[in-house]
NUDRENLO-384843 format. One record per residue: x, y, z of N, C-alpha, C in turn; residue in three letters. Coordinates in steps of 0.001 Angstrom, whole numbers, plus 500000, padded with zeros to 6 digits. Example, Ala and Ser with C-alpha at 12.3 -4.5 7.8 and 13.67 -1.06 7.14 Angstrom:
# NUDRENLO-384843
513190494310507800512300495500507800513200496700507800ALA
512850497750507080513670498940507140512900500030507870SER
This chain:
# NUDRENLO-384843
268515940561087183267191939301086792265890939936086812MET
265957941017087921264629941454088056264027942352086749GLY
264866943071086409265155943666085180264542942967083891SER
265043942405083785264354941568083050263272940907082737ARG
263016940087084089261971939621084250260747940803083673ALA
261066942535084286259867943179084403259525943376082735ARG
261249943206082155261080943623080476260513942815079552TRP
260319941459080471259609940307079603258187940400079451ARG
257809940742081079256271940907081637255688942104081212GLN
256433943066080455255857944319079476255112944181078190SER
255677943074077641255821942691076523254788942089076148TRP
253260942191074953252919940755075255251859941031073748ALA
253036940692072792252914940462071200252466939738071001PRO
251878939435069575251070938751068324252437937614068482GLN
252087936016068051253172935491067783254022935910066845PRO
255561935725066646256614936012066341256326935479064201LEU
256492936285063692256710935971062336257700936866061900THR
258471936566060133259788936916060166258902938685059436PRO
260205939603060202259838940704059500260369940475057912LEU
259762941734056837259861941222055902260371942563055114MET
260784942672054146261253944306053614260269944850052338GLU
259758943792052260259054944095050698257880942874050958GLY
256535943467049635255395942828050150255254941153050575PRO
254812941068051748253966939445051551253658938953050727GLY
253389937428050703253030936149049916251490936736049834PRO
250950936844048630249999937043048119249574935772047783GLU
249831934459047632249445933106046949248653932615048552LEU
248610933336049749248274932149051080246700933130050809GLN
246470931435051495244652931710052004244751932607052918GLU
243436933556052521243346934997053545243778934232055187GLU
242785932829055752242548932018056457244115932100057177GLY
245216932205056890246600931294056626247192932131056838THR
247427933283055837248328934310056064248969935074056939LYS
250099935098056768251482935453057854251289936966057764LYS
250821937936058976251083939076058109252580939773058393GLU
253025940041057850254353940632057581254375942371057690SER
256029942882057753256185944428058277255061945064056647SER
255236944310055541254582945121054378253277944730054506TRP
252437944002054890250678944172055037250880944790054905GLU
251292946162055776250277947320055228250461948189054576VAL
251733947790053596251190948594052585250436948149051109ILE
250038946580051726249121945847050372247638946942050901ARG
247631946767051935245970947349052962245676948998052328GLU
247129949528052404247073950898051833246929950614050144TRP
247018949705049347246684950223048179244760949308048351PHE
244560948296048742243262948163049211242839949373049648ARG
242678949826050464241981951331050546241794952775049151THR
242786952500048497242518952972047703241338952562046343GLN
240734950718046509239529950342045830240549950840044298LYS
241156950313043421241650949917042673241052949086041331ILE
240088948770040529239861947696040145240704947009039059SER
240256946122038521241420945356037663240947946451036568PRO
240248946814035837239604947444035157240376948575034673GLY
240600948994035884241799950288035763240719951672036386GLY
239502950859036986238748952693037626239512952681039322SER
239265953820039290239754954404040745238166955274041717PHE
238477954826043214237403955236043721238461955087045211SER
237789956390046142238157956392047633236950956774048505GLN
236817956114049046235601956728050322235817957488050588SER
234644958471050556234064959700050625233683960011052178SER
233923959292053461232523959193054455233877959916055032SER
233372960445056353233852960446057173235022959823058108PHE
234475958213057974235145957220058390235969956631057195TYR
235707956706056013236683956105054876237707957009054890GLY
237436958594055108238836959144055215239392959065056863THR
239130958993057905239677958361058912240711957175058812LEU
239939956161058289240519955141058040241559954886056873HIS
241422956314055919242112956469054826243787956641055406ALA
243404957724056246244245958759057277245380957828058420LYS
245116956697058671245554956106059971246438954969058627THR
245929954266057699246601953435056291247839954469056017GLN
247793955905055780248604956257055792250043956436056201ASP
249639956509058008250570956722058613251594955375058701LEU
250445954624059015250717952604058773252320952931057337ARG
251602953528056566252383953140055547253207954045055585LEU
253773955119055841254835955681056262255954955447057322LEU
255327954927058552256111953813059577256723952871058442LEU
256253952407057985256102950871057135257339951162056656GLY
257757952368055525258843952490055001259611952972056101VAL
259475954485056128260390955278056846260653955401058432LEU
260023954497058961259801953896060326261394953994060582GLY
261164952433060640262966952046060731263816951398059872CYS
263829951538058419264329950450057853265861950306057978PRO
266261949474057343267187948843057692268507949312056758LEU
270246949136056624271165949362055934271344947853054741ALA
271678947812053573271377946964052998272067945375053383PRO
273353945733054220274930945025054318275130944712055962ILE
275822943852056258275895944285057724277537944788057669PRO
277727945679059390279224946337058910280241945751059438SER
281477946569058591282963945061058650283295945781059702ALA
285079945936059856285925945882061145285972947680061291HIS
286152947728062353286362948988062346287251949850061482ASP
286373950630060876287200951272059554288410952256060040PRO
289054952588061350289702953607061624290871952832061343THR
291183951731061551292423950611061384293072950703060193LEU
294658950414060219294764950431059172294856949609057683SER
294292950789056717294128949848055437295292949287054629ILE
294519948046053885295628947240052902294831947267051604HIS
295643947917051172294941948256049273296238947610047830ILE
297383946366049166297626945577048382296439944665047210LYS
296507944674046328295755943562044955294535944057045118ASP
293984945035045981292759945042045767292412946454044191THR
291501945828043765290906946934042755290580948720042463PRO
291242949272041766291535949901042023289568950868042444PHE
288480950942041785287527951088042371287096950893044015GLU
287680949676044412287704949482046017288668950326046926THR
289964950075047022291338951452046811290571952831046842SER
289889953308045864289648954446046054288652954621046959THR
287705953943046971286774954008048010287253953846049553ALA
288390953240049501288611952741051582289541954836051192LYS
290034954517050645290634956755050879289809957443051108TYR
288371957596050230287327958029050418286959958506052254ILE
286443957373052052285897957394054092286971957680054700ILE
288616957442054266289614957866055740289168959599055398GLN
289032959796054305288896961166054336287640961409055220GLN
286768960945054820285179961212055464285553961465057225TYR
286316959901057448286968960020059450287484960633059882LEU
288816961465058466289240962706059551287637963864059227ALA
287344964316058505286665965586058238285275965319059373ALA
285372964213059909284159964195061183284616964049062611THR
286086963875062340286639963951063419287019962246064333GLY
286961961491063623287026960481064447288814959908064638CYS
289405960335063318290674960096063348291393960384064557LEU
291225961649064991291957962395066151291010962269067847LYS
290573961019067631289382961019068444290357960380069721GLN
290178960983070796291433960441071832290553959656072807GLN
289231959825073054288549959195073715287841957931073246LYS
287876956607073482287194955657073176285414955519073476ASP
284571955875072236283176955857072397282634954440072517ILE
281962954102073409281190953055073936279369952850073580LYS
278903953691074023277522953768073218276921955432073405ASN
275900955869073057275272957109072412273699957118072966MET
273382958278072754272332958470072988272232960016072111TYR
270958959777071244270414961181070719268802960829070524ALA
267927962217070352266711962462070723266601963085069343THR
265346962854068878265339964040067950263483964285067558GLY
262888965250066794261501965617065968261414965085064961MET
260616964498064375260166964288062606258643964533062420VAL
258851965047060533257445965473060557257518964743059077LYS
256823963644059278256205962334058391254853962685057222MET
255415962961055758254242963376055600254019962510053803ILE
252828962328053999252478961794053365251654962037051861CYS
251939962156050318252297962991049172250903961556048774CYS
250722962199047342249779961665046509250223960534045568GLU
249266959681045301249715958475044753249539958608043381THR
250358957827041794249860958537040958250121956800040382GLU
248496956421039710248120955507039561247779954891037905ILE
248689954531037653248510954162035888247437953168035246SER
246349952951034530246473951582033686246984950992032906SER
247310952148032237248183952239030660247265953559030083GLY
245825953715029824245493955156029083245210956021029990LYS
245012955007030906244330956312031848245115956770033363ASN
245402957887033674246428957942034705245776958566035873VAL
245869959036036983244681959062037866245865959672039779LYS
245720960679040245246661960895041017245321960951042986CYS
245980960197043299244881959963044388245361960584045609LEU
244650961044046846245072961893048184245439962768048398GLY
245842963716049348246741965127049723247478964702050074THR
248075965837050298249520966094051297248654966018052581ARG
249452965409053675248881965658055249250458965066055651SER
250101965605057006251572965004057391251402964632058997SER
252199964167059883251998964058061280253356964583061665GLU
252991965109063390254624965417063907255421964355065231ASN
255959964465064940256739962759066054257755962987067026GLY
258360962516067637259558962653068263260430961276068561CYS
261233960865068427262241959519068441263428959846069700PHE
263647958285070160265180958389071365265388957357070383VAL
266798957183070855267674956199069963269093956272070845LEU
269363954328070830270337954279071961271320953191071346TRP
272335953638071476273384952676070756274561952201071385GLN
274550950968071802275971950494072073277096949592071092MET
278274949828071341278818948729070265279431947574070701LEU
279183946230070423278806946502068649277678946086068227PRO
276845946873067074275679946006066697274635946527067635GLY
274887946520068645273660946847069643272640948557069729MET
271280947953069238270759949350069089269357949755069565TRP
269013950416070040267159951025070236266403951867070291SER
265850951955069206264662953009068860263383952700069274LEU
262494953664069780261105954555069978260812955865069253GLU
260174954762068097259704956457067515257951956324067779LEU
257730957483068151256348957752067897256034959151067065VAL
254798959031066473254336959659065336252489959784065711VAL
251438961003065637251010960652065543249998960041067090GLY
248879958837066926248889958102067723249823957014067712ASP
250768956630066631251620955531066512252688955318066646HIS
253261953885067542254283953876068030254695952887067731LYS
256101953145067064257171952140066444258070951273067146VAL
258880950413067997259855950235068827260757948729068241VAL
261895949147068093262791948058067754264078948003067805ALA
265082947601067512266311947212068665266923946293067802GLY
268180945929068516269304944936067895270105944493069286SER
269924943273069330271574942781070412272772942374069887ASN
272724942693069215274111942605068247273791941315067473GLY
272629940887067383272369939184066779271329938747066508LYS
269821939734066785268223939998066323268075940864066014THR
267768941470064975267427942793064718265321942306064650VAL
264871943120065736263669943250065310262846944090065533TRP
261604944532065259260603945544065209258869945198066032ARG
258937946005066481257179946089066823256397946726067098HIS
255285947170065829254234947726065929252796947022066490THR
252060948168066728250633947972067639249487947119066314PRO
250118947828064854248765946865063861249675945108063834TRP
250772945151063897251159943781063155252228943272064358LEU
252482943539065544252681942510066334254545943386066534GLY
255232941802066924256483941866066885257538940976066314THR
257857941417065004258786940968063773260267940255064207HIS
260989939539063872262723939427063517262820939685062201ALA
264135940104061802264967940326060324265469939058060153ALA
265127939101059003265773937735058731267208938270057637LYS
268181937189057540268827937410057000270260938014057860GLY
271230938485057624272340938935058380272241940205059295PRO
272516940042060792272273941507061135272866942851060783GLN
272001943495060010272348944903060234272016945735060432ARG
272326947739060327272645948359061431271521949408060759PRO
270920949747061685269584951143061403270121952106060702LEU
269541952537059609269312952987058826269370954186059322ARG
268700954777059680268757956303060995270216956693061622ARG
270574955495061971272142956060062656273475956194061345ILE
273220955589060414274096955895058838273487957439058643ILE
272658957641059104272346959152058508273401960079059377GLN
274311959674059258275063961092059705275189961070061348GLY
274958959903061950274146960040063266275798959584064480LEU
276083958676063595277190957589064063278258957604062477ASP
279326958527062590280607958350061018281090957100061505PRO
281370956813062614282296955440062389280963954160061730LYS
280180953898062098278944953133061564278899952980060091SER
278973954696059456278658954687058162280520954673057198THR
281332954568058184282203954742057141282351952860057382ALA
282036952599058550282097950680058280281270950069057178SER
280641950690057311279008950191056220280031950251054586LEU
280647951525054440280842951664053102282654950980053326PHE
283241950909054163284796950108054162285022949076053221THR
283945948554052182284500947694051099284002948452049833ASN
283513949375049781282556949756049053283118950237047882ALA
282661950354045995283013950731045470282410951679044734GLN
283609952719044263284227954178043858283182954338042401CYS
282416954663042067281404954882040922282489956066040103LEU
282648956569040357283060958263040078282709959527040779GLY
282323960477040137281922961313040569280136961853040061GLU
279625962767041086278512963126040932278334964733041283ASN
277525965109040575276825966553041775275440966334043256ARG
274936966617044178273756967205044308273956968346044095ILE
272339969051043566272943970215043575273792970885042670GLY
274250971552044109275674972464043661277045971983044004SER
276456970834044447277637969745045619278748969420044689VAL
280164969028043892280693968176044065281044966940044811ASP
280334965371044482280589964460045193281314963333044616CYS
281800962644045776282164961326044998281143960082045733PHE
280823959086044482279804958740044840280600957013045079VAL
280137956159046610280382954680046613279509953900047005LEU
279615953124046372278495952108046113278354950664047382LYS
276949950396047831277444948711048586276396948239048423VAL
276238946717047874275043946451048120275058944876048416SER
273648944724049190273960942661049563273993942132048258ALA
275147940755048603275363939635047544273916938775047574ASP
274371937899046638273456937292046515272875936379047463ARG
273471935548048229273549934769049522273025935431050366ALA
272780936914050615272230937542051854270740938139051914ALA
270305938280050385269266938539049431268273937430049881VAL
269053936627049304268168934868049335267495934814050599ILE
268518934634051534268347934518052775266942935438053637GLU
267113936561053333265773937573053138264631937437052720ARG
264777936395051773263855935985050838262444935330051189SER
260989935508052108259720935017052696258803934313051432GLU
258982933100051737257927932061051193257786932188049396GLY
257111932512048697256817933432047281257714934817046508PRO
257675935371048361258477936881047542259843936676047888ALA
260917937159046368261461936798046053263012938401046696GLU
263142939034047834264188939528047584265268940086046145VAL
265113940781045140265868940604043999267509941402044088ILE
267231942696044821268434943645045192268137944604046213ARG
269164945057046357269316946119047460270803946830047743HIS
270823948028047490271322948516047082271412950070047396ILE
273100950581048278273252951308049115274215952784048532LEU
273970953805047491274962954656047600275084955838048338TYR
276049956266049206276810957336049507276941958635049179GLY
276269959596049245277313960775048508278783961827049455TYR
279771961677048969280946962320050228281037963561049463PHE
280956964824049827281423965972049517283107965675049169CYS
282607966686048062284269966576047676285247967540048294GLN
284707968897048918285156969783049561285195969871050933LYS
284356968593051718284349968994053277284779967328053678SER
284280966472052647284624965240053163283640964709053578GLY
282440965471054177281721964971054591280228963869053921LEU
279378963420053936278564962417053739277186963438054186LEU
276695963598052564275495964864052451274491964284051729ILE
274307963127051363273621962700050576273490960549050749TYR
272712960312051297272208958802050726271231958080050149LEU
270899957001049425269986956611048669270525955294048813GLU
269352954714048920268798952715048876267742952574048177ASP
268018950973047490266975950888046261266913949457046711SER
265023949110046815264758948078047049264153947158046512HIS
264559946110045863263440945362045081262620943824045439LEU
261788943980045492261306942573046007260229941996044947THR
259971940983044463259277940280043275258489939444043542ARG
256987939422043742255855938062044020255037937497043362VAL
254950936288043192253876936049041776252534936173042417PRO
251747936208041337250423936639041902249361935178041567THR
248121935010042150247184933800041893247293934244040254GLN
246995935153039597246898935260037939247679934885036970ASP
249079934604037361250001934127036847250778935080036302ASN
250883936659037073251363937675036266252622937843037819ASP
253397938775037495254679938617038966254215940096039484THR
254343940279040241254291942274040758255860942371041477VAL
256186943694040868257359944201041376257099945120042761TYR
257613945137043692257743946360044513258845946746044723TRP
259011948453044144260740948761044380260104950294045045GLU
261530950366046610261043951026047257262305951888047503THR
262660952972046886263686954067047275264198954687047698THR
264460955258048849264741956321049680266722957078049495ILE
265683958333049257266546958812049295266767960385050394GLY
268313960384050910268154961345052155269144962596052023SER
268890963567052257269719964890051925269943964762053306SER
271321965089053842272353964648055241273061966403055383ILE
272533966614056740273512968338056619273680969122058133GLY
273501970486058515273402970792059575274588969866060801ASP
275965969757060016276967969079061091277459969794061572TYR
277175969285062887278056970566064124279036969468065067ARG
279418970017065928280682969133067079280164969107068231ASP
280020967719068478279398966862069582280457966127069883VAL
281653966733071568282569966042071924283515966002070935ASP
283483966466069602284899966491069043284735965740067691GLY
283274965052067443282396964311066381281833965157065698ILE
282071965098064266280699966099063625279364964884063399MET
278413965741063527277658964824063825276125966027062748ILE
275879964868062149274671965661061170273258965822061949ALA
272489967023062269271365967457063093270406967792061971HIS
270413967184061188269097967627060166269072967043059112GLN
267856966490058883268019965982057329266518965412056352GLY
266400964877055429265194965408055070265005963720053994ARG
264170963096054027264281961723053149262953961543052268SER
263054961527051424262259961274050215261857959695049843ILE
260532959131049474260606957358049601259870957380048505ALA
259803956888047984258981956074046520258561954490046697THR
257684954340046544257580952608046490256675952878045533VAL
257401951712044220257033951884042908256289950899042939PHE
255199950241042266254409948663042173254094948795040370ARG
254821947671040204254328947072038706254643945983038933PHE
253868945283037552253701943956037012254223943957035687GLY
254865942337035383255409941674034627254247942138032737GLU
253090941882033169252190941496032482251598943053032369LEU
250877943263033178249918944058033589250326945639033357SER
249254946240032382249780947102032462249828948596033441MET
248938948165034244248759948594035634249952949086036679GLN
250421950392037118251011950570037793250815951680038888HIS
251738951898040303251511952976040940252597953713041333SER
252629954751041825254157955074042026253383955978043481ARG
253583955878044573253838956583046010254707957346046540THR
254660958164046698255766959301047129255508959825048338ARG
256519959818049601256101960264050906257727960889051686MET
257933961583052982258826962374053313258568962171054732GLU
260342962063054630260049962850056647261310963736056442GLU
260781964791057690261854965762057668262278965227059326ILE
264068965516059539264279965174060749265196965877060977TRP
264932966510062395266290967658063318266524966601064491THR
267824966678065149267592965812065546268570967113067644ILE
267648966780068529267788967706069343268789967835070420ASP
269727966604070906270446966351071551271137965040071338ASP
272723964590071512273278963285071353274026963592072499VAL
274335962827073282275430962198074045275883960385074187MET
277532961202074109277994959686074142279115959626075616PHE
279025957870075564279259957521076918278410957595078171ASN
277639957263077805276428957704078866276113956893079919VAL
276683957135081173276661956338082301275516955290082459PRO
275706953796083237274973953545083571274180952563082032GLY
274508952974081071273615952089079741274354950625079747LEU
273890949219079966274158948377079804273884947175078742SER
274015946530079119273546945230077198271999944432078180MET
271348945092078960270261944105079612269205945216078132ASP
270075946702078082268528947891077777268693946825076672HIS
269232946226075766269206945595074519268296944209074726PHE
267938943826075226267345942530075748266317942675074847ILE
265541941469073978264543941491073066263156941249073417PRO
262245941586072904261281941208073755260823940159073629PRO
259832939626075099259531938049075566259593936958074369ALA
259070937075073710258643935972072626260151935465071749ASP
261056937344071684262244936762070900262883936231071929ILE
262980936620072704263785936444073661263564934211074100PHE
262599934458074360262367932865074537262647932143073226ASP
262872932453072213262591931826070850264211931637070394ASN
264938932755071186266495932629070792267328931443071881ILE
266333931523073670266417930973074551266132929515074449SER
265549929146073419264997927636073793266103926816073098SER
266598925307073566267260924553072628266870924177071854PRO
């Protein structure tokens, strides 16, 4: 009880507002506007000073450059820091599969997932894994932005990078905790199996709307069972190549009811799709790509679309207590903003290079108390 009280006292975040994985509504008055997890993206575009007529300018003063660098890092952390998978995890993927009356694309995907579980050592594993601990290093890189106003196209920004590190804890089913520090910014996120939340110094604490979904960083080769569980009901789209590697491509997507539940105000989530590329030779997951599209009406009767695409190369698999764990990867994200009526659009590219330093299973003493949400979310859940 004492540890829970200390945890609650250590947090003093802003009032709880919904976590959004797309831009927040732009129709609200400035004085009543709710900050969302994507408010930082709108703020980043404001720092570029893009005029309605299509001209471009950036502040060249020292303080302007410093502010732009801070906004670049917040944009990086907002997009690549702790994104979630599009759908919840399914049942234990190591259980026997039933393919009777199952569409061919789905039954093929189930077979590929069983091969993946065998390749990672999960099927022959004797000891039950109850929790996991992992530490790693990251290098986040903000690249240039291409902005077009029809006839004119201009690239803004320079390639700048920041180094950081993270600590990740996981306990089944569905509980995880992440602390990520990059530069002078820290992002903390977690799930107690029911509620997913995130805290940043500039936005406070936010709870994710919709079904409880796993952290994308976990399914990037860190926990093969979670990855397999996510693709249990996938569709097999056929074959494709990643570089010179032949792969089977599996697809999962959030259903219509789930994306509606994740929408906030006038901002509407249109789709969220995830593709997994599994090597035909090794059976291992070597590439993940997901696409998230949000539609937001504007005050001038236009509609702005925000599409975020993240592609992750996954590799350097090593044996950890009989399980093959990916120890290295690279994610490239693109934020594409375009309108239905306006000719102006922009495309920002950023990337993250990550390595795993240490992985440990069945950490002694790790309990459910470690995954208790911050005080404001805890109070909200406990209130009748």
